[in-house]
C-alpha positions as CSV (number, residue, x, y, z in Angstrom):
1,M,0.0,0.0,0.0
2,T,1.5,3.3,-1.1
3,S,1.5,6.1,1.5
4,T,0.1,9.6,0.6
5,P,3.0,11.9,-0.4
6,T,3.8,15.0,1.8
7,F,4.1,18.5,0.4
8,S,7.9,18.1,0.7
9,H,7.6,14.9,-1.5
10,L,5.8,17.0,-4.1
11,G,8.8,19.3,-4.3
12,I,7.5,22.2,-2.2
13,D,10.2,24.2,-0.4
14,S,10.6,24.0,3.4
15,L,9.4,27.6,4.0
16,L,6.1,27.0,2.2
17,V,5.8,23.6,3.9
18,K,6.2,25.5,7.2
19,A,3.2,27.7,6.2
20,V,0.9,24.8,5.3
21,N,1.8,23.1,8.5
22,A,0.9,26.3,10.4
23,L,-2.4,26.2,8.6
24,N,-2.9,22.6,9.8
25,Y,-2.9,21.1,6.3
26,Q,-2.5,17.4,7.1
27,Q,-1.6,16.1,3.6
28,P,-1.9,17.1,0.0
29,T,-5.4,16.5,-1.6
30,P,-5.6,14.5,-4.8
31,I,-5.6,17.6,-7.0
32,Q,-2.6,19.0,-5.2
33,Q,-0.7,15.7,-5.6
34,T,-1.2,15.8,-9.4
35,A,-1.0,19.6,-10.1
36,I,1.9,20.7,-7.9
37,P,4.7,18.7,-9.6
38,A,3.4,19.6,-13.1
39,I,3.2,23.3,-12.3
40,L,6.7,23.2,-10.7
41,Q,7.9,21.7,-14.0
42,G,6.4,24.7,-15.9
43,R,3.5,22.8,-17.6
44,D,0.2,24.3,-18.5
45,V,-2.6,22.7,-16.4
46,V,-6.4,22.4,-16.8
47,A,-8.2,21.0,-13.8
48,G,-11.8,20.1,-13.1
49,A,-12.2,21.0,-9.5
50,E,-14.7,22.3,-7.0
51,T,-14.1,24.6,-4.0
52,G,-13.1,22.2,-1.2
53,S,-10.8,20.2,-3.4
54,G,-7.8,22.2,-2.4
55,K,-7.4,23.9,-5.8
56,T,-6.1,27.3,-4.4
57,A,-3.1,25.7,-2.7
58,A,-2.7,23.5,-5.8
59,F,-1.8,26.5,-7.9
60,A,-0.6,29.0,-5.2
61,L,2.1,26.9,-3.6
62,P,4.1,26.1,-6.8
63,L,3.4,29.6,-8.1
64,L,4.9,31.1,-5.0
65,Q,7.9,28.8,-5.2
66,R,8.7,29.5,-8.8
67,L,8.3,33.3,-8.3
68,S,10.4,33.1,-5.1
69,Q,13.2,31.2,-6.9
70,Q,13.2,33.7,-9.8
71,A,12.9,36.8,-7.5
72,Q,16.6,37.7,-7.6
73,T,16.7,37.9,-11.4
74,S,13.2,39.0,-12.5
75,Q,11.7,40.9,-9.6
76,A,8.8,43.1,-10.7
77,K,9.9,46.7,-11.4
78,G,8.0,49.8,-12.2
79,N,4.3,48.9,-12.5
80,Q,5.1,45.4,-13.8
81,I,3.4,42.3,-12.5
82,R,4.8,38.8,-12.7
83,A,1.7,36.6,-12.1
84,L,-2.0,37.2,-12.6
85,V,-4.8,35.3,-11.0
86,L,-8.3,36.0,-12.4
87,A,-11.5,35.3,-10.4
88,P,-15.1,35.8,-11.3
89,T,-16.1,37.7,-8.1
90,R,-14.5,40.0,-5.5
91,E,-15.4,37.6,-2.7
92,L,-13.4,34.8,-4.4
93,A,-10.6,37.2,-5.3
94,I,-10.3,38.3,-1.6
95,Q,-10.2,34.6,-0.5
96,I,-7.5,33.7,-3.0
97,G,-5.4,36.8,-2.0
98,Q,-5.6,35.9,1.7
99,A,-4.7,32.3,1.0
100,I,-1.7,33.3,-1.1
101,N,-0.4,35.6,1.6
102,S,-0.9,32.9,4.2
103,Y,1.1,30.4,2.1
104,G,3.9,32.9,1.5
105,Q,4.2,34.3,5.0
106,Y,7.6,32.8,5.7
107,L,9.3,33.5,2.3
108,Q,12.3,35.8,2.3
109,P,12.0,38.2,0.7
110,R,8.2,38.3,1.0
111,L,6.5,38.4,-2.3
112,K,4.2,41.3,-3.0
113,V,0.5,40.2,-3.5
114,C,-2.1,42.8,-4.5
115,T,-5.8,41.9,-4.7
116,V,-8.0,44.2,-6.8
117,F,-11.7,44.2,-7.4
118,G,-14.6,46.5,-8.2
119,G,-17.2,48.0,-5.9
120,V,-14.6,50.0,-4.0
121,S,-12.4,53.0,-4.8
122,I,-9.7,52.4,-7.4
123,N,-7.2,54.9,-5.9
124,P,-5.9,52.7,-3.0
125,Q,-5.5,49.8,-5.5
126,M,-3.5,52.1,-7.8
127,L,-1.3,53.1,-4.9
128,A,-0.7,49.5,-3.9
129,L,0.4,48.7,-7.4
130,R,3.1,51.3,-7.5
131,G,6.4,49.6,-7.8
132,G,4.8,46.6,-9.4
133,A,3.7,43.3,-7.8
134,D,4.7,39.7,-7.8
135,I,1.1,38.4,-7.9
136,V,-2.1,40.3,-8.7
137,V,-5.4,38.6,-7.9
138,A,-8.1,40.4,-9.8
139,T,-11.6,40.5,-11.2
140,T,-11.7,41.2,-14.9
141,G,-13.5,44.5,-14.9
142,R,-11.3,46.1,-12.3
143,L,-8.2,44.8,-14.0
144,L,-9.2,46.5,-17.2
145,D,-9.9,49.7,-15.3
146,L,-6.4,49.6,-13.8
147,M,-4.9,48.9,-17.2
148,A,-6.7,51.9,-18.6
149,H,-5.2,54.0,-15.9
150,N,-1.7,52.6,-16.6
151,A,-1.6,51.4,-13.0
152,L,0.0,48.1,-14.0
153,K,1.9,46.6,-16.9
154,C,1.9,43.0,-18.1
155,D,5.0,42.9,-20.3
156,A,6.9,40.8,-17.7
157,L,4.0,38.5,-16.8
158,A,5.0,34.9,-16.8
159,Y,2.0,33.2,-15.1
160,L,-1.7,33.3,-15.7
161,V,-4.3,31.5,-13.5
162,L,-8.0,31.4,-14.3
163,D,-10.0,30.2,-11.3
164,E,-13.7,29.2,-11.7
165,A,-13.3,29.8,-15.4
166,D,-16.7,28.4,-16.3
167,K,-18.4,30.9,-14.0
168,M,-16.3,33.8,-15.5
169,L,-17.8,33.0,-18.9
170,G,-21.2,32.2,-17.4
171,L,-21.4,35.6,-15.8
172,G,-20.7,37.3,-19.2
173,F,-17.0,38.2,-18.7
174,S,-16.0,36.5,-21.9
175,E,-15.4,39.8,-23.7
176,E,-13.4,41.3,-20.8
177,L,-11.3,38.1,-20.6
178,T,-10.6,38.4,-24.4
179,Q,-9.4,42.0,-23.9
180,I,-7.1,41.0,-21.1
181,L,-5.6,38.0,-23.0
182,K,-4.8,40.2,-26.0
183,V,-2.3,42.3,-24.0
184,L,-0.6,39.5,-22.1
185,P,2.8,38.1,-23.3
186,K,2.3,35.0,-25.5
187,K,5.0,33.1,-23.6
188,R,3.7,32.3,-20.2
189,Q,2.5,29.4,-18.1
190,N,-1.3,29.0,-18.0
191,L,-3.3,27.3,-15.2
192,L,-7.1,26.9,-15.5
193,F,-9.5,25.6,-12.9
194,S,-13.2,25.0,-13.4
195,A,-16.1,23.0,-12.0
196,T,-17.7,22.3,-15.4
197,F,-16.5,22.5,-19.0
198,P,-19.2,23.9,-21.3
199,P,-18.4,24.2,-25.1
200,E,-17.4,27.9,-24.8
201,L,-14.8,27.0,-22.2
202,Q,-13.5,24.1,-24.3
203,Q,-12.8,26.6,-27.1
204,L,-11.0,28.9,-24.7
205,I,-8.8,26.0,-23.4
206,E,-7.8,25.1,-26.9
207,Q,-6.8,28.7,-27.7
208,L,-5.1,29.4,-24.3
209,L,-3.3,26.3,-23.2
210,H,-0.3,24.5,-24.7
211,Q,-0.3,20.7,-24.3
212,P,-1.8,21.0,-20.8
213,L,-1.9,18.3,-18.2
214,E,-5.6,17.5,-17.8
215,I,-6.8,16.7,-14.3
216,N,-10.6,16.1,-14.0
217,L,-11.7,15.6,-10.5
218,A,-15.0,17.5,-10.9
219,K,-17.3,14.5,-10.7
220,Q,-15.4,12.8,-7.9
221,D,-18.0,13.7,-5.2
222,E,-21.1,13.6,-7.3
223,N,-22.5,10.5,-5.7
224,L,-22.1,12.1,-2.3
225,I,-25.0,14.5,-3.1
226,E,-28.4,13.2,-2.3
227,Q,-30.9,15.1,-4.5
228,H,-34.6,15.7,-3.9
229,V,-37.1,17.5,-6.2
230,Y,-40.4,18.7,-4.6
231,V,-43.2,19.9,-6.8
232,V,-45.1,22.8,-5.0
233,E,-47.4,25.6,-6.0
234,Q,-45.6,29.0,-6.3
235,E,-47.6,30.5,-3.4
236,R,-46.6,27.5,-1.2
237,K,-42.9,27.7,-1.7
238,N,-42.3,29.7,1.5
239,A,-44.3,27.2,3.5
240,A,-42.4,24.3,1.8
241,L,-39.0,25.8,2.7
242,I,-40.0,26.5,6.3
243,H,-41.5,23.0,6.6
244,L,-38.3,21.3,5.5
245,I,-36.1,23.4,7.8
246,H,-38.3,22.7,10.8
247,S,-39.2,19.1,10.2
248,E,-35.7,18.0,9.2
249,N,-34.1,20.3,11.8
250,W,-31.7,21.6,9.2
251,Q,-28.7,23.8,10.3
252,Q,-26.5,25.7,7.8
253,V,-28.8,25.8,4.8
254,L,-27.7,27.7,1.7
255,V,-30.8,28.8,-0.3
256,F,-30.5,30.0,-3.8
257,A,-32.9,32.6,-5.3
258,S,-32.7,34.3,-8.7
259,A,-33.6,37.8,-7.6
260,K,-32.3,40.1,-4.9
261,N,-35.8,41.1,-3.7
262,T,-36.7,37.3,-3.3
263,C,-33.7,37.0,-0.9
264,N,-34.8,40.0,1.1
265,R,-38.4,38.8,1.3
266,L,-37.4,35.3,2.3
267,V,-35.4,36.6,5.2
268,L,-38.5,38.3,6.6
269,K,-40.7,35.2,6.0
270,L,-38.2,32.9,7.7
271,A,-37.8,35.3,10.7
272,K,-41.6,35.2,11.2
273,A,-41.3,31.4,11.4
274,G,-38.5,31.7,14.0
275,I,-35.7,30.9,11.6
276,Q,-32.7,33.2,11.6
277,A,-31.6,34.0,8.1
278,A,-29.6,36.6,6.2
279,A,-29.5,37.8,2.6
280,F,-26.4,37.7,0.5
281,H,-26.5,39.6,-2.8
282,G,-24.8,42.4,-4.8
283,D,-26.9,45.3,-3.5
284,L,-25.6,44.7,0.1
285,S,-22.4,46.5,1.2
286,Q,-19.2,44.5,1.4
287,G,-19.4,44.8,5.2
288,A,-22.9,43.4,5.3
289,R,-22.0,40.5,3.1
290,N,-18.9,39.7,5.2
291,K,-21.0,39.8,8.4
292,A,-23.7,37.5,6.9
293,L,-21.1,35.0,5.7
294,E,-19.2,35.1,9.1
295,D,-22.5,34.6,11.0
296,F,-23.5,31.7,8.7
297,K,-20.1,30.0,9.0
298,A,-20.2,30.4,12.8
299,K,-23.8,29.0,12.8
300,K,-25.2,32.2,14.4
301,I,-27.8,32.1,11.6
302,R,-29.3,28.9,10.1
303,V,-30.0,30.1,6.6
304,L,-28.1,32.2,4.0
305,I,-30.2,33.2,1.0
306,A,-28.0,34.1,-1.9
307,T,-28.0,35.0,-5.6
308,D,-25.7,33.1,-8.0
309,V,-23.3,36.0,-8.6
310,A,-22.8,36.8,-4.9
311,A,-22.5,33.1,-3.9
312,R,-19.5,32.4,-6.1
313,G,-17.0,33.4,-3.4
314,I,-18.7,31.5,-0.6
315,D,-16.2,28.8,0.5
316,I,-17.6,26.4,3.2
317,Q,-16.0,23.0,3.0
318,Q,-18.7,21.1,4.9
319,L,-22.0,22.7,3.8
320,P,-24.7,20.1,4.5
321,Y,-27.8,21.6,2.7
322,V,-28.4,23.5,-0.5
323,V,-31.9,24.5,-1.6
324,N,-32.9,25.8,-5.0
325,F,-35.8,28.0,-4.1
326,E,-35.9,29.3,-7.7
327,L,-34.2,27.6,-10.6
328,P,-31.3,29.3,-12.3
329,R,-31.5,30.1,-16.1
330,S,-28.6,27.8,-17.0
331,A,-28.1,24.1,-16.2
332,N,-24.4,24.8,-15.4
333,D,-25.5,27.2,-12.7
334,Y,-27.7,24.5,-11.2
335,I,-24.7,22.1,-11.2
336,H,-22.6,24.8,-9.5
337,R,-25.3,25.4,-6.9
338,I,-25.7,21.8,-5.8
339,G,-22.0,21.3,-6.1
340,R,-21.6,23.5,-3.0
341,T,-22.6,20.5,-0.9
342,G,-21.1,17.0,-0.8
343,R,-17.6,18.3,-0.9
344,A,-14.3,17.0,0.5
345,G,-15.8,13.6,1.1
346,Q,-18.8,14.8,3.1
347,Q,-22.4,13.7,2.4
348,G,-24.5,16.5,1.0
349,Y,-28.2,17.1,0.5
350,A,-29.6,19.2,-2.4
351,V,-33.3,20.2,-2.8
352,A,-35.1,21.8,-5.6
353,L,-38.5,23.4,-5.2
354,I,-40.2,23.5,-8.6
355,T,-43.6,24.4,-9.9
356,E,-45.4,22.7,-12.7
357,E,-44.4,25.6,-14.9
358,D,-40.7,24.8,-14.1
359,E,-41.0,21.3,-15.3
360,E,-39.9,21.8,-18.9
361,H,-36.9,23.9,-17.8
362,F,-35.9,21.4,-15.1
363,R,-35.9,18.5,-17.6
364,L,-33.2,20.4,-19.5
365,I,-31.2,20.6,-16.3
366,E,-31.7,16.9,-15.8
367,K,-30.5,16.3,-19.4
368,R,-27.4,18.3,-18.7
369,M,-26.8,16.3,-15.5
370,K,-27.6,13.0,-17.3
371,K,-30.0,12.2,-14.4
372,R,-33.7,11.8,-14.1
373,L,-34.9,12.6,-10.5
374,P,-38.2,11.4,-9.0
375,R,-40.7,14.2,-8.3
376,E,-41.9,14.3,-4.7
377,Q,-44.7,15.9,-2.8
378,L,-44.7,17.6,0.6
379,L,-47.6,17.3,3.0
380,L,-48.1,20.9,4.0
381,T,-50.7,21.9,6.5
């Protein structure tokens, strides 16, 4: 029986190993075991991976190591940046930036990491980029804004990471991504991580990556998700959700709604039923979103009601319950939603509340999942 390799066995330097030990990482996850050696060798990598698979460390550790080893000869100067990590949302960008800083905390000299995103003033970000940066973690829109202000230059860029690439395209950032790729040096190492691989993304992979190592772990935990579909009348959806939470004694429930006002309305309905909940969407301030997420993680509230766009940055490894209060427009978004449970080897439970009018659309989702799920009824008083 072969033992699981350590981070040292994978070729990670002692100062980075010290950091992952401090973060209490026991051993490399499957994606880390496969991706880290390839990235250290300079290969392009495309990996199918969900949050909870350890994908951030899979690209961040070898990236930090390569940049650190090259720091003496190619340190960023002027407004140059050496590595770019693109994420679909600011929440995810912040998480990635924090993780990279944690992993690199013992490196000497410390590498400069800047995280930039929209929704806040651009001026502090422009100041932070003065003198360049080793790694920039960015959302596409803000990166283009900074480029337009000449706040950063990509001539010396040697590494590009696209995280949650399918969502980047799904949220309509394809054009922005194309603009960014046009100004990047052709010679660079490309790393792409995605939960799903729709045709549009397949085309991007063919254009972007050179003989990549393909790692597809996206379906690894699929069977750990128990799915239930309840057919309810539209006006009974609130009652159905409350019934499920009470009767099953659910704690930590992530509910997906398609509209921001639905999120707000549901919070009030659940509160009347004695269920503490919070909304999580783009109209809320960053502070309000941070507090809602912290309270949810700490189990101070039972339910977080989110839109797809806002929820992309939510990273909870052991989330037990996901509810589709309203169906998303795309089947890929549905797969993303239910893929937030049943992660890291944990059993998950995904529920869809559909009306008879939703039936045709839900069949398209089932076709995409290659699954036919039984329709169930709830006995509501």
